[in-house]
N, C-alpha and C positions, 0 to 999 in steps of 0.2 A: 840709397845707393844698398840701404839696410832690407829694405823691402826688397826691392830688384833681385837680391840675394836668395830672401828667402821662396820669391816666386820662381827662381831657377832650382833649388835644391828641392821644392815642392811637386818640381814638375818632370825630373830627373829619375824621382824615387816614385813616383805614380807610374809613370813609363816604366822602369827596373820592374817593376814587380807585376805590373801586368802581362810584360813579356816573359815575366818566368812562369805563366801558364797557359802561357802556348810554347811551350819550348825552347828560347830561347835564354844562353847561359848566363843568367840573371838572378838565378836565385838567391845570394847571397844578402840581396835586399831587402827580401821575408825575414831575415835573420832578426828584423829590429822591428820584432812585436812582443807585445806580452806572455812572455812565456821566459822560462829558467833558464835566459842565457845569456850570455855575458855583455852584447853588444846591447840588452833593452835594460841591461842594471847599471850601464856607463851611463843612457841618459835621462833613468827615473833619478840617478843620485847626482846628475849636473840639472835637473831641475831647479830645485832651491836658487841658482845662479841666474840659468838662462829663462827660464820660469816655462811655459807650456811649449815649450821648442818641438816633442812629438806630436803634436795637434796641429800644429801650427804648418809643418814641412816635413814631417815624416810618418803622417798618416794619411792611407788611401779614403776613407770615409771624411778627415775634416780637410781633402784638399780638395775634396769633389764639394763638399758642402758651399766651403770657398766659392768653390766656380759656378755651384746652380744658384748659388746668392747673388752673383756676380751678375748673372743672363738674366735672372727675372726680378731683382730687385733695379727702383732708379738709384741711380750714381748719386751722390753729391760730393762736395768741397771737403764735408764737416767731418773732421778726425774722428773714430771711432768711440776713443773715450768719452768723447763729448756725450755721445747719445746709450752710453752703455746706464741700461737699468739695473740696480741694485738685485742683486738673491733674493727670492720671494723666500716665504716658508712653505708654500708648497713645493717649488721647488728644489729647495732642500731634504724634504720628507718624501721627494719620491725617487732621489737620486741616491739620498744616503738607503733609504731602503733596497731597492735593487743592486747596490754596492753588498748588501750585508746579505741579501738573498744569492747573489753571485760565490758569494767567498765560502756561505752556508755548503751550498752542491760542490763546491771543490774540494771542501773538508768530508762530505757524507758520502763523496769516492760517485759524485754524478760532477766529476769537474767539466765532461764533453757539453752539456748542458749550460753549463755555466760562460765557459769560453763563446757559446755561440753568440754571444752578445757582443766579444768584443770586435773592435776593427777589422782586422785582418781577417777573421773566420768568417763574416758576412762578403768582406769584398773575396776571399777564393769561394764562396757557396755561389754568391752572385754569378762569378766566373762559369763554374764548370754546372752552373745550369742547374742545382741542388736547392727545390722548390723554396722551403723555408728559406735558404740564402737570400732567393732572389726579391722572396716579399717583405723581408729584411731591409733588405736594399732599397727596397722601389719607397717602404716605407720611408726611411731616411733622404732619399733626394723629394720626395711629395715633402718631407717638413722643413725642408730647408727651401724648397718653391715659396712652401708658406710662409713661413717665421722668417724672422732675421736674426741672421746668427746663427753658430752651430746649434741649433737644439738639441740635436741627437748628443752629442758632448757633452752639455752641458743642462742635461733633466738626465738620460738615460745610462748613456756608456760608463759601465763600470772603472774601467781604464781612464776616461777624462775625469772623475771625479776624483782619484787617485789623483792626477797630475794637479788637477784645481788645487784639493790640498796641500800639496806640496810647494808650489808656485806663489802661495799667498804672500810671501814676504821675500818671493827674488829679485835679486839687486838690478834689474834688468825688466821690470815689469811696466806697464803703459801705468802712466800717471799723468793726471791734471795741473798745469801748473797752478800758481798761487793768487794768481789774480784771475781764475777762471770764474764765474760762476750760472754757469751754462746759457749763458747770453745770444750762443749761435750765432755769433757776429762772425763766424767762421765758412758761416755758408755763404754761398758765390751767389751774389746778388741777381734774383731776375730766372736764378736756375732754381729756388724752391720755395714753397711755402711757409709760414711761421713756424709749420709744425716738422719742418725738415721731410717734407715732402716731394721728389721731383716736381715741377708741371708737364703735363699731358703734350706730348711733342706732335704736331698735328699734322707735321710730313712723315711720324714714326706709319704709320698706317696709311696701306693701298688695297685698294679696292675689298676692305671690309677688315683685312686681313695685315695684323701689327706684326712685330719681328719678333715680339715676348710670345704672341700666337704658334707662330712658326716654330720657336724653341719648345714650346710646352708639346705641342706633335712631336719634335723630333725624340724627343725627353719619354714619350711616352713608348712612343715604337720601341728606343731602345729596349725598354726593359719588358716588352711584350719575348715570349719564351716561344722559337721556333717551332713548330710542331716536329717530332722524328718518328722517320718511316723506316721501318726494316722490310726490304724488297727482296725480293729473289729474282737478281737480273736489271733490275728497275722495273718490274712486269707487274707482278703477282706480291700479295704480300704475304709474310711469314708470318707464323702465331709462334711466339717465342715460348718456350716451357714456363710451368711455375718456377716459385725458389723455392726449394726442398729445402724441410726443419731440418736443421743442421741441429747437430748436439753442440756443438760449438762452431761459431761462426771463424772462417779458415782470417787471420792476419798478414799481411802483405810480410814479402820476405826481407827478413833483417828483426821484425820486432819480435827480439826474441822471447819475452816474455810475457804473458797478457796483463799482466797486473801493472808491470812498468809501463809496460805501451799505455794503455789506457788514463794515467797520472800523468806523464808524457807530451801526450799527445794532443796540441791545440785546435785539430778540426781544420785545419785554413785550407785544404782541397788541394795542397800542391802537390802532394804523389796521385792524386785523384788524375790530377790536368796532367801531368808527366808519364802518366803510364802507355809503355809501350804496349803491352798486351790487353787494351783496352777492359782490364778486367776489377778494376777498384769500382768503389764507388762507398756514397756515405749512407751508413748505419742511419737509421728510422728508431733504434733500440731508444730507451729512454737513457739509461746509463751511459751509453757510448754513442749517443744521439751527435754525425755527423763525420763523426771516426771512420777513417777508412776500413775497409773488409772487406773480402774479393764476392764477386757476382760473376758467376762463368755462362749467364747466358750469353753475352755480346763476348767475349774475349776468353784466353788465358793464361796463365802464369808463363811467361817465353826464358824457356833456359837461355837459351843466348844472351837474355838479359843481364845488363849487368848493373843490377842494380838501381835501377834510375830512379823507384820512388825514394831510395834512402839518402840518394846526392841532391836531391831535391829539399830534404824534411828541413826545416827551420829549429825543431824541436829538440832533436833527434833520442827520438822518438823510433823509428827507424835507422837501422845500424848500416855502413855497408859494409860489405868487409872482402876487402882486396884479394885477400891471395885463396879466398875459397871459392870455388863456382857456384854457378845459382845454380846449379843442378847436386849440391852437396848442401844443401839447404832444404829441408825438410820443414813444409807446414803442415803437414798434414795426414792423411790417407784417405782412402778410395774407398767405399763401402756400395755395396751391389743391391739389389732390390729385387728378388725371383721375380713378386707378382707383378712390376712394373715393366721388364722385361719382356719386348714384342718377341724375343724369340721364344717366349715361352705361350704370351697372349694369343699371337698372328702366327706365329710357326713361323719365322722370319729368320734367316743363318746370317743374321749382324752378327758383323765384327767391327764397329766402328772406335768400340774404347782401346779393344787389344791394337788396332792399325795406329792408332792417334797416338796412343802412349809416347813420348818419347824417352821413357828411363827402361819399355818395355817390361812394366810391372804388372800388367794384362798376361791371362794368359788363357786359349779358350780349352779349356780342359771336359771330356766329354758331353763337349755341347755346352759349359756353361761358361760364363766368364769367373776365374778366379784371379782377386786381387794379394798380390807380394807385396803384404805391409811392410814388410823391412826396408825393398826396393821403391814404392813408393814414394814421391817427393810431396803431394798432394797441390801439383799445378793447374789442376780442373781441366785438364785437355778432354780428357773419359765425359767430363760432365756438360764440357760445350757442346762436344757432336754428337751427345747419344738423342737418337731420334726419339723414344720415347714421350708421350704425352700423356695426361695435363702434367707430369713433370719425370726427369730426367730420372732411369731407372739406376745410374750410377752416378753421387754425388761424392762432396770430399768432406771428411769432416776437423778440421782445425784442433793443433795442438794447443793445449795451455802455455806449453814450451817447447820451442820451437827445436830440432834437434840438425847438432851442426854433423856432417858427418867429415872428417879429416883424412886424407887419404897419407897412407905409410909415409910417403914420400914426401910430405910438409911436416 
């Protein structure tokens, strides 16, 4: 009964977390992750009593590793505790070194790199197809398929190291009975050899392909990222502009202060997956690795959006401002570069930036675009539609502290 209950909790957790990245209203499930949240702290405090419940039932990578082990390794009737190997010196050295490194990165302002190795961050980046996250997720799956047990949890994961330490003397930890001398009598007769390995099943293979080979093929296909192609009406390729060199990156609306945002954000990718304007992407900067920032090549921040990114943020890095309309949150302001504009280089009377601006902050004055910095909210609509290549002639500079303009009526 206890095992069935754990499996049920694990299935619900994995389903809710996965669905949250595809727009389902299940984002609350993602608050049970290594961040400064009350839910995670409660789980942490319960660990000395109930053991590594987080790793077993609430961690998406832990659940997936158990599933992969169940698929790829022989199943026997032996209790897990009878074959559990003692922790080696190498294992202790590796996992505590990585734990210390993650803590050091967090303490020195490079917390985004440290958060990258946490389970929810890896799983979120894999679902949002952020290449480093996809690679790490593939490594976890491969380790689970090759090794026995949760290799990632017990050797690499800093969160697993913390829970392992706290659960050493837990009240409900797994234990071996007094009379057990590792005799392996609990193996079902005829199903395994003396080393605890299942005997091969002659009926498992058909035409040279076993069921295990088929599952391996499915796992490999699932890990391959489909090539993304931008087309014009589905016929001709469209060249995307290069990323302009911004004086400062643009943060999501509601990330009021850059310093506070960098400390709070756990780079889980939920905001990226749920962005209605399709303009959030994971940063490749070392100090902000994996954290969201604006990329206006494929979209821009919609003023009709009611803080979708903030509503799903599990760490409070992006705030929701219910009484303030989106157009009154200024993330930055646009900068026009004369030497790139096709009005100057090609003599084309382009007005795309002025026409697209949702707050009418850009005007054509004597043939040149002029940006009203007081009215510009930094939504990136002008940068998104700018036809100049290789880089847009107008781009957005992010604010260190976002501006909130409160109407007099409020």
